[in-house]
Every structure is written in structure tokens, then in C-alpha cells.
Backbone atoms as SQL, in Angstrom:
CREATE TABLE atoms (id INTEGER PRIMARY KEY, chain TEXT, resi INTEGER, resn TEXT, atom TEXT, x REAL, y REAL, z REAL);
INSERT INTO atoms VALUES
  (1, 'A', 1, 'UNK', 'N', -122.744, 8.737, 66.021),
  (2, 'A', 1, 'UNK', 'CA', -122.466, 9.195, 64.683),
  (3, 'A', 1, 'UNK', 'C', -123.711, 8.948, 63.825),
  (4, 'A', 2, 'UNK', 'N', -124.005, 9.857, 62.945),
  (5, 'A', 2, 'UNK', 'CA', -125.176, 9.738, 62.072),
  (6, 'A', 2, 'UNK', 'C', -124.942, 8.677, 61.002),
  (7, 'A', 3, 'UNK', 'N', -126.028, 8.072, 60.600),
  (8, 'A', 3, 'UNK', 'CA', -125.970, 7.079, 59.527),
  (9, 'A', 3, 'UNK', 'C', -125.685, 7.767, 58.200),
  (10, 'A', 4, 'UNK', 'N', -124.750, 7.219, 57.443),
  (11, 'A', 4, 'UNK', 'CA', -124.434, 7.754, 56.118),
  (12, 'A', 4, 'UNK', 'C', -124.939, 6.745, 55.093),
  (13, 'A', 5, 'UNK', 'N', -125.898, 7.128, 54.267),
  (14, 'A', 5, 'UNK', 'CA', -126.432, 6.169, 53.292),
  (15, 'A', 5, 'UNK', 'C', -125.385, 5.789, 52.248),
  (16, 'A', 6, 'UNK', 'N', -125.451, 4.552, 51.809),
  (17, 'A', 6, 'UNK', 'CA', -124.557, 4.086, 50.757),
  (18, 'A', 6, 'UNK', 'C', -125.036, 4.592, 49.408),
  (19, 'A', 7, 'UNK', 'N', -124.108, 4.810, 48.501),
  (20, 'A', 7, 'UNK', 'CA', -124.479, 5.151, 47.131),
  (21, 'A', 7, 'UNK', 'C', -124.833, 3.877, 46.383),
  (22, 'A', 8, 'UNK', 'N', -125.890, 3.945, 45.612),
  (23, 'A', 8, 'UNK', 'CA', -126.318, 2.800, 44.811),
  (24, 'A', 8, 'UNK', 'C', -125.383, 2.655, 43.624),
  (25, 'A', 9, 'UNK', 'N', -124.905, 1.450, 43.384),
  (26, 'A', 9, 'UNK', 'CA', -124.072, 1.206, 42.212),
  (27, 'A', 9, 'UNK', 'C', -124.996, 1.129, 40.998),
  (28, 'A', 10, 'UNK', 'N', -124.586, 1.774, 39.924),
  (29, 'A', 10, 'UNK', 'CA', -125.392, 1.800, 38.712),
  (30, 'A', 10, 'UNK', 'C', -124.699, 1.020, 37.598),
  (31, 'A', 11, 'UNK', 'N', -125.509, 0.444, 36.719),
  (32, 'A', 11, 'UNK', 'CA', -125.021, -0.330, 35.590),
  (33, 'A', 11, 'UNK', 'C', -125.652, 0.196, 34.307),
  (34, 'A', 12, 'UNK', 'N', -124.869, 0.239, 33.226),
  (35, 'A', 12, 'UNK', 'CA', -125.345, 0.729, 31.937),
  (36, 'A', 12, 'UNK', 'C', -125.494, -0.465, 30.994),
  (37, 'A', 13, 'UNK', 'N', -126.644, -0.564, 30.345),
  (38, 'A', 13, 'UNK', 'CA', -126.881, -1.636, 29.380),
  (39, 'A', 13, 'UNK', 'C', -125.961, -1.418, 28.179),
  (40, 'A', 14, 'UNK', 'N', -125.220, -2.431, 27.789),
  (41, 'A', 14, 'UNK', 'CA', -124.298, -2.326, 26.652),
  (42, 'A', 14, 'UNK', 'C', -125.033, -2.172, 25.324),
  (43, 'A', 15, 'UNK', 'N', -126.280, -2.598, 25.268),
  (44, 'A', 15, 'UNK', 'CA', -127.027, -2.549, 24.010),
  (45, 'A', 15, 'UNK', 'C', -127.706, -1.208, 23.771),
  (46, 'A', 16, 'UNK', 'N', -128.347, -0.639, 24.803),
  (47, 'A', 16, 'UNK', 'CA', -129.157, 0.562, 24.581),
  (48, 'A', 16, 'UNK', 'C', -128.782, 1.743, 25.478),
  (49, 'A', 17, 'UNK', 'N', -127.799, 1.563, 26.369),
  (50, 'A', 17, 'UNK', 'CA', -127.289, 2.612, 27.258),
  (51, 'A', 17, 'UNK', 'C', -128.265, 3.081, 28.328),
  (52, 'A', 18, 'UNK', 'N', -129.309, 2.316, 28.623),
  (53, 'A', 18, 'UNK', 'CA', -130.217, 2.642, 29.723),
  (54, 'A', 18, 'UNK', 'C', -129.490, 2.326, 31.035),
  (55, 'A', 19, 'UNK', 'N', -129.636, 3.217, 32.020),
  (56, 'A', 19, 'UNK', 'CA', -128.988, 3.047, 33.322),
  (57, 'A', 19, 'UNK', 'C', -129.937, 2.329, 34.277),
  (58, 'A', 20, 'UNK', 'N', -129.409, 1.344, 34.979),
  (59, 'A', 20, 'UNK', 'CA', -130.176, 0.566, 35.953),
  (60, 'A', 20, 'UNK', 'C', -129.508, 0.658, 37.316),
  (61, 'A', 21, 'UNK', 'N', -130.301, 0.724, 38.365),
  (62, 'A', 21, 'UNK', 'CA', -129.784, 0.651, 39.728),
  (63, 'A', 21, 'UNK', 'C', -129.481, -0.813, 40.037),
  (64, 'A', 22, 'UNK', 'N', -128.367, -1.035, 40.714),
  (65, 'A', 22, 'UNK', 'CA', -128.026, -2.392, 41.113),
  (66, 'A', 22, 'UNK', 'C', -128.946, -2.885, 42.213),
  (67, 'A', 23, 'UNK', 'N', -129.051, -4.186, 42.331),
  (68, 'A', 23, 'UNK', 'CA', -129.838, -4.812, 43.393),
  (69, 'A', 23, 'UNK', 'C', -128.937, -4.971, 44.610),
  (70, 'A', 24, 'UNK', 'N', -129.342, -4.432, 45.774),
  (71, 'A', 24, 'UNK', 'CA', -128.491, -4.557, 46.955),
  (72, 'A', 24, 'UNK', 'C', -128.483, -5.987, 47.496),
  (73, 'A', 25, 'UNK', 'N', -127.297, -6.470, 47.769),
  (74, 'A', 25, 'UNK', 'CA', -127.116, -7.786, 48.383),
  (75, 'A', 25, 'UNK', 'C', -126.542, -7.529, 49.770),
  (76, 'A', 26, 'UNK', 'N', -127.264, -7.901, 50.805),
  (77, 'A', 26, 'UNK', 'CA', -126.850, -7.642, 52.185),
  (78, 'A', 26, 'UNK', 'C', -125.713, -8.581, 52.582),
  (79, 'A', 27, 'UNK', 'N', -124.652, -8.003, 53.113),
  (80, 'A', 27, 'UNK', 'CA', -123.497, -8.759, 53.581),
  (81, 'A', 27, 'UNK', 'C', -123.609, -8.987, 55.085),
  (82, 'A', 28, 'UNK', 'N', -122.893, -9.967, 55.596),
  (83, 'A', 28, 'UNK', 'CA', -122.943, -10.309, 57.025),
  (84, 'A', 28, 'UNK', 'C', -122.464, -9.163, 57.912),
  (85, 'A', 29, 'UNK', 'N', -121.565, -8.311, 57.408),
  (86, 'A', 29, 'UNK', 'CA', -121.031, -7.225, 58.228),
  (87, 'A', 29, 'UNK', 'C', -121.906, -5.969, 58.205),
  (88, 'A', 30, 'UNK', 'N', -123.096, -6.063, 57.591),
  (89, 'A', 30, 'UNK', 'CA', -124.022, -4.940, 57.567),
  (90, 'A', 30, 'UNK', 'C', -123.886, -4.029, 56.360),
  (91, 'A', 31, 'UNK', 'N', -122.922, -4.297, 55.497),
  (92, 'A', 31, 'UNK', 'CA', -122.758, -3.488, 54.289),
  (93, 'A', 31, 'UNK', 'C', -123.515, -4.160, 53.143),
  (94, 'A', 32, 'UNK', 'N', -123.395, -3.582, 51.949),
  (95, 'A', 32, 'UNK', 'CA', -124.057, -4.136, 50.773),
  (96, 'A', 32, 'UNK', 'C', -123.057, -4.299, 49.637),
  (97, 'A', 33, 'UNK', 'N', -123.317, -5.252, 48.800),
  (98, 'A', 33, 'UNK', 'CA', -122.677, -5.305, 47.491),
  (99, 'A', 33, 'UNK', 'C', -123.822, -5.085, 46.507),
  (100, 'A', 34, 'UNK', 'N', -123.495, -4.821, 45.267),
  (101, 'A', 34, 'UNK', 'CA', -124.529, -4.490, 44.285),
  (102, 'A', 34, 'UNK', 'C', -124.423, -5.438, 43.109),
  (103, 'A', 35, 'UNK', 'N', -125.551, -5.998, 42.717),
  (104, 'A', 35, 'UNK', 'CA', -125.610, -6.958, 41.621),
  (105, 'A', 35, 'UNK', 'C', -126.339, -6.332, 40.429),
  (106, 'A', 36, 'UNK', 'N', -125.792, -6.541, 39.234),
  (107, 'A', 36, 'UNK', 'CA', -126.460, -6.011, 38.036),
  (108, 'A', 36, 'UNK', 'C', -127.759, -6.769, 37.788),
  (109, 'A', 37, 'UNK', 'N', -128.702, -6.163, 37.075),
  (110, 'A', 37, 'UNK', 'CA', -129.964, -6.856, 36.801),
  (111, 'A', 37, 'UNK', 'C', -129.739, -8.033, 35.845),
  (112, 'A', 38, 'UNK', 'N', -130.633, -9.002, 35.848),
  (113, 'A', 38, 'UNK', 'CA', -130.482, -10.143, 34.941),
  (114, 'A', 38, 'UNK', 'C', -130.697, -9.762, 33.477),
  (115, 'A', 39, 'UNK', 'N', -131.527, -8.740, 33.222),
  (116, 'A', 39, 'UNK', 'CA', -131.800, -8.298, 31.847),
  (117, 'A', 39, 'UNK', 'C', -132.247, -6.839, 31.885),
  (118, 'A', 40, 'UNK', 'N', -132.015, -6.136, 30.798),
  (119, 'A', 40, 'UNK', 'CA', -132.415, -4.736, 30.675),
  (120, 'A', 40, 'UNK', 'C', -133.934, -4.648, 30.553),
  (121, 'A', 41, 'UNK', 'N', -134.524, -3.736, 31.285),
  (122, 'A', 41, 'UNK', 'CA', -135.962, -3.538, 31.226),
  (123, 'A', 41, 'UNK', 'C', -136.423, -2.870, 29.938),
  (124, 'A', 42, 'UNK', 'N', -135.508, -2.239, 29.202),
  (125, 'A', 42, 'UNK', 'CA', -135.877, -1.541, 27.972),
  (126, 'A', 42, 'UNK', 'C', -135.714, -2.416, 26.734),
  (127, 'A', 43, 'UNK', 'N', -134.571, -3.116, 26.636),
  (128, 'A', 43, 'UNK', 'CA', -134.296, -3.861, 25.391),
  (129, 'A', 43, 'UNK', 'C', -134.065, -5.356, 25.618),
  (130, 'A', 44, 'UNK', 'N', -134.099, -5.785, 26.888),
  (131, 'A', 44, 'UNK', 'CA', -133.868, -7.170, 27.284),
  (132, 'A', 44, 'UNK', 'C', -132.429, -7.640, 27.065),
  (133, 'A', 45, 'UNK', 'N', -131.500, -6.678, 26.846),
  (134, 'A', 45, 'UNK', 'CA', -130.082, -7.026, 26.743),
  (135, 'A', 45, 'UNK', 'C', -129.592, -7.615, 28.055),
  (136, 'A', 46, 'UNK', 'N', -128.550, -8.415, 27.985),
  (137, 'A', 46, 'UNK', 'CA', -128.051, -9.090, 29.177),
  (138, 'A', 46, 'UNK', 'C', -126.624, -8.710, 29.543),
  (139, 'A', 47, 'UNK', 'N', -126.038, -7.731, 28.834),
  (140, 'A', 47, 'UNK', 'CA', -124.679, -7.305, 29.138),
  (141, 'A', 47, 'UNK', 'C', -124.704, -5.897, 29.709),
  (142, 'A', 48, 'UNK', 'N', -124.034, -5.720, 30.856),
  (143, 'A', 48, 'UNK', 'CA', -124.005, -4.443, 31.550),
  (144, 'A', 48, 'UNK', 'C', -122.567, -4.057, 31.866),
  (145, 'A', 49, 'UNK', 'N', -122.348, -2.759, 31.960),
  (146, 'A', 49, 'UNK', 'CA', -121.056, -2.210, 32.337),
  (147, 'A', 49, 'UNK', 'C', -121.291, -1.350, 33.579),
  (148, 'A', 50, 'UNK', 'N', -120.469, -1.514, 34.630),
  (149, 'A', 50, 'UNK', 'CA', -120.623, -0.624, 35.782),
  (150, 'A', 50, 'UNK', 'C', -120.467, 0.833, 35.339),
  (151, 'A', 51, 'UNK', 'N', -121.269, 1.727, 35.905),
  (152, 'A', 51, 'UNK', 'CA', -121.270, 3.140, 35.506),
  (153, 'A', 51, 'UNK', 'C', -119.866, 3.734, 35.510),
  (154, 'A', 52, 'UNK', 'N', -119.060, 3.412, 36.524),
  (155, 'A', 52, 'UNK', 'CA', -117.730, 4.012, 36.626),
  (156, 'A', 52, 'UNK', 'C', -116.777, 3.538, 35.524),
  (157, 'A', 53, 'UNK', 'N', -117.124, 2.477, 34.801),
  (158, 'A', 53, 'UNK', 'CA', -116.296, 1.978, 33.698),
  (159, 'A', 53, 'UNK', 'C', -116.902, 2.266, 32.331),
  (160, 'A', 54, 'UNK', 'N', -118.082, 2.846, 32.293),
  (161, 'A', 54, 'UNK', 'CA', -118.812, 3.020, 31.041),
  (162, 'A', 54, 'UNK', 'C', -118.079, 3.886, 30.015),
  (163, 'A', 55, 'UNK', 'N', -117.489, 5.011, 30.439),
  (164, 'A', 55, 'UNK', 'CA', -116.794, 5.895, 29.513),
  (165, 'A', 55, 'UNK', 'C', -115.648, 5.159, 28.842),
  (166, 'A', 56, 'UNK', 'N', -114.844, 4.451, 29.590),
  (167, 'A', 56, 'UNK', 'CA', -113.706, 3.705, 29.016),
  (168, 'A', 56, 'UNK', 'C', -114.198, 2.562, 28.126),
  (169, 'A', 57, 'UNK', 'N', -115.342, 2.010, 28.443),
  (170, 'A', 57, 'UNK', 'CA', -115.910, 0.898, 27.686),
  (171, 'A', 57, 'UNK', 'C', -116.271, 1.333, 26.260),
  (172, 'A', 58, 'UNK', 'N', -116.668, 2.611, 26.068),
  (173, 'A', 58, 'UNK', 'CA', -117.110, 3.093, 24.777),
  (174, 'A', 58, 'UNK', 'C', -116.067, 3.867, 24.002),
  (175, 'A', 59, 'UNK', 'N', -114.798, 3.827, 24.427),
  (176, 'A', 59, 'UNK', 'CA', -113.737, 4.532, 23.688),
  (177, 'A', 59, 'UNK', 'C', -113.368, 3.799, 22.440);
């Protein structure tokens, strides 16, 4: 079977809405989890919302 690449989890900065790619964390079973960045590269904000929750976060 062909390898299927994982989708990168994305995080949105709560302060400036810049999107960041999560940092892949390798799991023992060969999969990945995704960690948000420690700070936003644009505004240095430290609060992030996962992309899939961003719309509900701003209602």
C-alpha cells in the first residue's frame, strides 16, 4: 500500500490571526501528534486556537 502523508495540524494566533503549522511530535506507533508553537512569529502572542475550532472561537 502506498504511503499516505499526514495533514499538518494548523493553529491560529488569537491575537493577530496568523496561521502557524504545528510542530510534529513523533509517537511510538509511527504516527504524529501536533504541538502549537510557543509564541507567534508575527506578534509574539502565546494563545492559539486549532484551525478546526477557529470559526467557533470568533463567534
